[in-house]
N, C-alpha and C positions, 0 to 999 in steps of 0.2 A: 265665657262671655264671647260670642262671636264676632269677628273682626268687623265685618261689614256693618253690622248694627250698632256696634259700640262707637263708631265715628259719627253716628248720626243721632244717637241719644245716649245720655249718661245713666250708668247704673245708679240705683239708689242705695246708699250705705247708711245704715241704721245703728247708732251706738245706744239710744235710748234703750233698755231692756237688755237682752243678750244680742251680740253682735249678729247682723244679718246683711246679706247684699241680695238685692233684687235686680235681675236684668232680664227684662221681658218676662219669657216663661221660666227662667232660670232663677232658682233660689239657693243660696249658700247660707248655712249656719255655722255656729262655732266648731261643730264636728266635722265639717266639709272642707277644711283647709289644710289638711296633711298633717295634723297634730298639734299638740299644745303648744309646742314652741313656736312653730310657724305663726300660729294664730295669735300669739302674743306678740310677735314681732309686728305682725300687721296691726294690732291695736296700738302699739306704741307710736308707729310712724303715721297712723290716723289722728291720735292725739296731738301730734306735733302740727297738724293743721297745714300741711304743705311745707314745712321747714326741714331742713337737713337734719338728721340725727346721727351723730359720729357713732361710728362702730364701739368705741369704747364706752359710751354712754348705753349704748344697746346691750352690750355684755354686763355692764353694771346692773341695769334694770333686770336683766333675766337671771343672772347668776350671783349677784352680789358679790361676796369675798370668794365664792366656790366656783369661780369660772373655769372651764376647761383649759388645757394647754394650748389647744388650737381654737380659739374662740372665733377667731376672724373666719377660719374655714367652715366652723359649725354654722355661723351667720349666713355664709355664702349659700350653705346648702339649705338653710331654712328659706331664704329668699328665693332660691330656684323653685322649691316646692311649692312656694306661694304663687309665684308667677304661672305655674303650670295648672294650679287650682283655679286661679283667678281669670285666666283666659286661655282658651284652646290654641290662640295664635301667639306664638313665642314673642313676635314682635310686639303685639299688643301688652304682654305681660311686662315687658322691659319698660314699655310707656308709662304703665301704671306704677311700678317700683323702680325708680330711677337709681341707678349707681352713680354715686360721686365720689371723689377722692376722699377715702377712709370714712364714707358715711353712705346713707342711704335716705331716699326721699320719697314718700307718696305723692303722686301727681293729684291732688285733690281737686284740681280744676277740670279733670276728666271725669269726675262723678258728682253725684247730688248727695250732700251729707246732711242727715237731718238735724245734726246741731247747727250746721250754717242756717239752714232755713229757720230753725227756732231763734236763733240770735236776731236774723234780719227782720222776723216778724216782731219781736220785742223792741227793736230799734224803730221799726215803723209805727208801732202804737205810741211811741212818746212824742211823735209829732203829728197825730191824727186828732181829729174830733173824737167825741166820746164814742159815737155809734161805731165809726170805723176802728178806732183804738180797741175797742172790746172784741170786734170781730177779728183783728190780728192777734190779740191776746188769747182767745179760745182757740183760733187755728194753730197758734203755736203750743197750747196746751194739749191739743189732740195728738200731736207729735209724740208726747211724754207717754212710753208704753211701761215704763219702769225706771228703775234707778240706771243711770249710764254704765253700761259694761257689767250687767249684772252677772255674767259669767266669770268675771274676775273679781271677786269680793274682797281680796286682801293685797293685791298688788299695788306697788307704789304709784305707778303711772294711772291707774284706774281710779284710786282713792283721791288723787290730786284732781283729776278731771270731774269725778262724780262730786266731790265737794264744792267745786265752783258751780255746778249746775243746780245743785240743792238750793243755793240761795237765789239763783235766778228763777227757779221754777216756783218758789215760795213767792217771791216779788211779783211774778206774773199772776198768781192766783189772787194776791192782795189787790193788784190793780184791776183785776177783772171784776173782783167783788164790788170795788168802788164804782167801775163803770156801769155794772148791773144796777146797783143801788140809784145812781143818777139816772138811769133810764126806767127806774120804777119797776124793775124786773126783780121783784124781792126773793122769789123762789131760787132763781139762778144765783142771786148775790148770796144767800145762805149757804148754797151747795158749794160755790167757792169758798167762802169763809171757813166752813167745816173742813174742807181738804187742808185749806192753809194752816189751820189749827192743828190738824193732824201731823202736818210736816214740823210744825214748831209748837210745841205745848206752851211754851212761854211768850208768843208773839201776841202782843198787846194789841196791835192793828187788827190782827185776825179775830180776836176775841170781841173788838168793838164792832167789826163789820158783822159779826154773827148776833152780837145784841141787837144792833141796828135793824138787821133784816127780820129778826124774829119779832120785834116791836112793831115794824112795819106790816108784818103779816098779822097783826092782832094778837100774838102770843106774848101778850107782856109777862105772864108769871115765868115763862122759859127764858125771856130775856133776863129778868132779874136773877133766875137760878143760874144762868150761864156766868153772870158777874160774880155771884157768890161762889161758885165753884173755882172761878179763875183766882179770885182774891184768895181762897183758902190755899190753893196750890202754890200761889206766890209765896205765902207766908209761911208754909209747912216746909218747902223744898229750898226756898231762897232766903227767906227772912226778909222779903221785900212786900210792898204794898203796891196797888195800881197806882198810875199816874194821875195827875189832877185831870186830864183830858177824859180818862176812862170814869173816874169818879162823877165827872161833870155829866157824863151821858146818863150813868145810873140813876143820877139826881133828876135829869130831864125825863126819864122813863117813869121815875115814882111820881113826878108832877103832871105826866100824861100830856106833855108838851106836843103840840102839833109835829108829826113826824117830818113834814116837809121842810120844817125849818133845821131839822138836823142831817138832811140827805146832802151828800156832796153835789155840788153844782155841775152839770153837764157843760162841756165846752161844744158850743155849737157851731162856732166858726171853724174854718180849717186851721187857724192858729190863733189861740188864746192864751192869756194869762190866767192866772188864779183868780182873778176878778172878772173873767169872762171878756176883757177887752182885747180885740185883736192885736197880735203882735205885727207890727209893719216889717216889710222887707228891708232889711239894712244892706247898704251896698247893692252890688250887682246890677247897676244901672248899665253899664256897657254890655254886660252878658244879656241883659232883657232887652237892650235895644237891637242887638245882633239876632236873637230869636225873633222879635216882631218883624224885623226886615226881611228874614229868611221867610216868615210866613207870608208877608206882603208880597215878595217875589213869586211864592207858590201860588198865590190866589190869581195874580196877574199874567205870569208868563210860563205856568206849567208846574206840576207837583213837585216840591221840594222836600228832601230827606234832611232833617236836622238831628245832629246828636250831641248830647249833653255829657261830657266826661268828668269823672271826679272821684276821689276817694269817698268811702263810707263817711258820713256825717257832715260833708262839705256843702250840703244844701240843694243836692240835685232835684230832689222831690218838691222842696220848698219853692226852687225857681219854676218848677212845673206849675205846681198850684198857683203862683202869682200869673203866669202866662194863662193858664185857664181861666182865671177871674177877669182877663183882659179881653177874651174872645167874644165877640158878639156878631150876629149877622151870618155866621157860618155854623154848620153843624159839627159839634164836638163830641168825640168818644175817647174815653180814657180807660187804661186797663194797666195792672201790674202783673209781669211775667213772675212765675214761680218754678223753682227747679222742681217741685214734687209734680207739677202738671206737665213737665216737659216731654214727657213721653206721649202727651196728647196733642194731636196736631192742631193749629190755629187756635188754641184757647185765648190768648190773649188778644189776637186779632178780633176774634169774633165777639169777646167782650166789649172791646172798644167800639166795634160796628154797630152791635145792639144799641148801646147807649146813643151813638150819633144817628141812628136811623129809627129812633124809637116811635116816631110818628108816621112812619112809612110803611105801606102795605107792599110788601115785596112780590114781584112778578116771578113765580118760581117755574112757571111754564116757559118763559122766554130764557130764563137762566137757571136750568135745572142743576147746574154744576155747583152753584152757591151751596147746595145742601152739604157738601163736603166740608165748608168753613162754618155754616150755621146748620148743625144738624136737625134742629127742630123743624126745618122747612121741608124735610123729606120723611118725617113721620108719616106711616100708613102707605107711603108710595113704595112700589117694587125697588128692590135695591139694583143698580145697575153700576157696571164699572165706568169710571169716568178718567180719563187722562188728566194728569196734573196741569198741563198746560191749558185745559178746557178750564179747569178751576181758576187758573190765574186769569184768564181772559174774561171770565165771568166778573171777577173782582174789579177788573179794569172797568168793565161796562157798567157795573153798579156805582163806582165812584164818578163815572162820566155822566150818569144819569142825575145823581143826587147831590152833586157838588155844588157849592165848595164845601169839602169836608177836612177837617184836621182831627188826626188821631195822635192821642198822647200814650206813649207806651214806656212805663216805667221799668227799670232793672232789666234791661234789653239782654244782658249776659245771663239771665236765667231762660230766655225764650226757646221755644221749640224749633227745630230746623224749618218746619213748613212756614211758620210765621216769619222766620228770617227771610226765607226765600220769596215768600210773597211780598215783603217790604222791598227787597230789592229789585223784584220785576216791576212793582208799581213805579218805583223811581225811574227804572228804564223806559217804561211807557209812559211816563209823566206828561209828554207833550201833549198840550190840548186838554189836560186834566186841571181842574181847579183846587188846590189843596195843599196840605203839609202833613208830614210824618214826623213827629218830635220824639225822640226817644232820650233814654237816659242808661248811662252804664258805667261801669267801674274803668278805671283807666288801663287795667290788664288788657283790656281789648285792643291796645296799642301793639300787643306782642305779634309778630309775624305770624300769619295763618290763623289767627283767632277766629271762630265761625261767626262771631258776633260783630266784628268790625265791619259794618256796611260802609259802601262808598257814599259817604255824605256830601251834601251841598255845603252845608255849614256845619262846623265844628266847634262847640263852645267848651272849653276846658277851663274847669274851676280849681282854684286855689284857695287856701285861707284868705279871709279878708284882710286888707291892709290896715296899716295904722291909720292913713288918711281916710279910709272909708268909715273907720269907727269914730274919728275925731268929731263930727257933728253931733254925736250923743252926748258930749260934754262930761264923760264920766272918766275921771282919772285912772290911769293904769288899766283899762279895760283891756286893752290888746295885749299887754303884758301877761294878764292872769288868765285869758282865753286863747291867746295865740291866733285870734281870728278865726277859731273853728266855730261855725254857725251853732253846733249844738251847745257848745260851752256858753256861747254868747247868749243863746236864748235863755239858759238857765239864769245867768247873770241877769238878764233884763226881767225875767219873771219874778224872782225871789228878792231882787235888790242886790246890787253889786257888793255890798258890804255883808251880807248875809251869806251863812254857811251853804254849801250845796246841798240840795234836798236829798233825802234818805235814798230816793230812787237812783239819783244820778251817782251818789256815793256808791251804792252797790254795783251800779252799772260800771264806772272807772276801776273799781277794786276787780271786779270780774274780768274785765279787759286785761287787767295786769296779770291776774292769775292765770288767764288763758294762754299765756306765754309761756308757762311751765315752772315747775318748782323752782330751778335755778335762776330763771330770768326774775322771778318775784322776789327771790331773796336779794339779788342785786339791785332792784328798783327800790325796795325797803331800805336797804342800806344806803343807797345813794339819796334818798330823800332827807336822810339826817345830815347830810354835807352841805356846807356853803355852796351856793351855785355861782358860778361854774365850778365843777370839781375835777381835780387830776385823778387820773386812774390809779396812781400808786398808793395813795392812803387808803383808797377804797379796796385795793387788794389786800393790803395789810389787814384792814378791819374784817374783811371776809376769809383771810389766811388763804389765798388762792394765787395762782400764778399770774402775774400781770399780763402777759401777753393773751393768756387765754381769756382773761377778763376784758380785754380791750377788744377782742374778737366778739364777746356778747354784748358790749355796748355799742359796737358798730351795727350789729344785727337789730337791737332796739332802736337805733335812730333809723333803719331802713323801716321799721315797723311804726316810725312816727311817734314814738313815746318820748324818746330823747333826740337831742340834736348836738351837732359838732359846734363847739365854740373856741375856734383856734386850735390850740393844742389839748383842750379840755372838753368836757361834755357837761350838758344841762338838760333838765326836763324841757321838752317842747312846750308843755302847758304848765304854768305854775299851779293851776288847779288840781292837775293829777299829783304833783308832789305834795300838795297840802292835804289831800285826801289820804294818800299814803302814810304822810306823817301823823295824822290824825289817827289812823288805825292801829298805832304803835302804843303799846302801854306806856305811861310815863316811866315806870321801872325799867322797861327794856330801853326806851330813849337814853335813860342815864347810863346803862350798861355800856350801849354802843358809843356814846360820847367819852367814857371812861376809857375804852379801848381806842378810840381815836387820840385820846391824850397820851397813851402809853407809849413809850418807844418800842421800835419794830421788835426788838429782840424780845421785849416782855410779852408782845403780843403772841410771837411765835411759840414761847413757852405755854403761854395760856391755851393756845390751839392745841 
């Protein structure tokens, strides 16, 4: 990986299928990393998703009980080999694989990881209208080239990661099938449903979607055959019968009911609940006022750059949606930045400009440099070299001529360097321009030197909603159960506060916990059994581990916003997460854990 180019664009690392790394024209596969052990070290570090991995843990995963005498020295050798293969520049290699006290960490903020893109697209799909949700789901599924880390079929770290993504891929297939049914694209729905059924032969939802798609396509006999085959499989292999919902669908097919009455209803608004009613924005009045004031300032006194910062799930995109709906009498363009497009210049900026200027015929003769941002303007014309400053000045002239313009750019932390440079230049040249640039990004942009932390005129930082902001809803204990996190709040309002979380949210929360690693997941499951808040000591006895080591992990889970500190004790940040974890434990295992809690420590130690 050449040093100059690495700093302007991130390499793409794929863990779906066999491990691969793409950096411009350079590609690395499992056999290009200096041997099996260095490759395995890289995979373990990548699976940790940017978190430090202690050298003892690395040694345990690599060798188990057969570790060499000088395991630390061997690990140092593997890391040195990796750095040489990942980057021709030694300094860049040390930036990618960071040495910490008795640990190593891969700097995932310097790469584009396909698993992160997949997770982001799934999260986006959960808050979008049906058409956009389907597009996000299908984009996510396009990233799936095979099982995660296919080149490591048996290793512990690969199995754990692979298992968590098998459930997510299945959920994405099922959601994509439902979205396609809602949009009356029955052939696509059938394809998604068949692939979901192949992933899980006993998935009732997959077989219902398959039946419904076949029936909608006029293939009634095949729909009924699908039901009979599934019922026989359940009976033969599990001794079960289909649920009432599936039996009711079979009866509806036999009665030849109108297929439209059986299809899922599309969500047409940006935010709607299961009944099709829009979910209003809760709280955020002060933040919305700041955004509106910033835009008014930009329209009157010169272009402003506004940045919305917040952790994933705190409602950055939802706030952008609300703002978009309130903008009138101005040209508005919107785009979402993607890590997979980060090697292409100006893509999100071009997307937003096309929407804002959809009714404008652009003068390419006066501003030929615009074809560098909007390539379609230069089709058929002889290719010529253009200085970047000419491109930026053409952009300024475009905004000056067709303003007022407001551009909304979501996920700026995924933007390409040329888009970032263009936004910064527009702001500096904003005097006399009428408009605003509104962006969203994660708070990691606050780290010094982060390339996507632009000098903003207005910066809006989002935190979880307060108890006072939720009080007008009149729902008891809503803040206690959701922690004020908008994603959990929307679930509670959609499904009814007293109802259990939806299966989709259940899977998402469990997957989020599993993604923290096998040890962390074990800690979280055991913690869910304890009365909240809990002391570390009884949890350490329950898990038969060193209390100091456990406290370190609990503090890390606090940093990950899954737990929080409560005096000298710990508790789940969101009761809903604890509830989902607790319900994932079988009654027999719950009883076993409770019995261990009730035993004296000496007995527990003997049992371990």
